[in-house]
Each structure stands twice: as structure tokens, then as C-alpha cells.
Residue, then its C-alpha position, 0 to 999 in steps of 0.5 A: m500500500p502506498r504510504d501516502i494513503k496513511e500519511k496524507g489527507v484530512d481528518e474530517p473531509a468536507k460534506r460535499v466535494q469542492i473542486d475547481l473544474k479548471q484545476c481538476a484536469n491537472m489532478a491525479v488519483e492521489d489528490f482525491v485520497m483522504k485518511g478515511t479512504l483506507s477504511f472504505f477498503e477495510h470495511l468492505q474487505l477489499p484488496v488494496g494490492f492493486l494500488d501499488i501497480d500502475m493505474a494503466l494495468w488495473n483492468d488486468d489485475t484480479e484484485y482490482q476486478h474483484g473490488l470493482n465488481t463489489v463496489c459496482n454491486l453495492r446498493v446505495v441508499n439515501d437515508m434522508a430521502e428514505r426517512a422523508i418518504s416514511l414520514i409521509 
């Protein structure tokens, strides 16, 4: 695992991502990583070995494919919307 993931980032990320679209073109993957990013992988028990290889090779990596499949099949629920509907 790249050391940057554990050492860089902010403790409390903003509730909404605030990115200047002009700067976004110059940003790399590591610019979007925060201290809590690793906990996402840990909670879902996803492998992180693919992070040590070049991003161009991720599509051929079995760990990456497993993680991608898991994340793509997650059901995302908007708790606020669900609560509002049940109140109605």
C-alpha cells in the first residue's frame, strides 16, 4: 500500500466535494485520497494490492476486478430521502 494513503489527507473531509473544474484536469488519483479512504477498503474487505501497480494495468489485475465488481454491486441508499418518504 502506498504510504501516502496513511500519511496524507484530512481528518474530517468536507460534506460535499469542492473542486475547481479548471484545476481538476491537472489532478491525479492521489489528490482525491483522504485518511478515511483506507477504511472504505477495510470495511468492505477489499484488496488494496492493486494500488501499488500502475493505474494503466488495473483492468488486468484480479484484485482490482474483484473490488470493482463489489463496489459496482453495492446498493446505495439515501437515508434522508428514505426517512422523508416514511414520514409521509
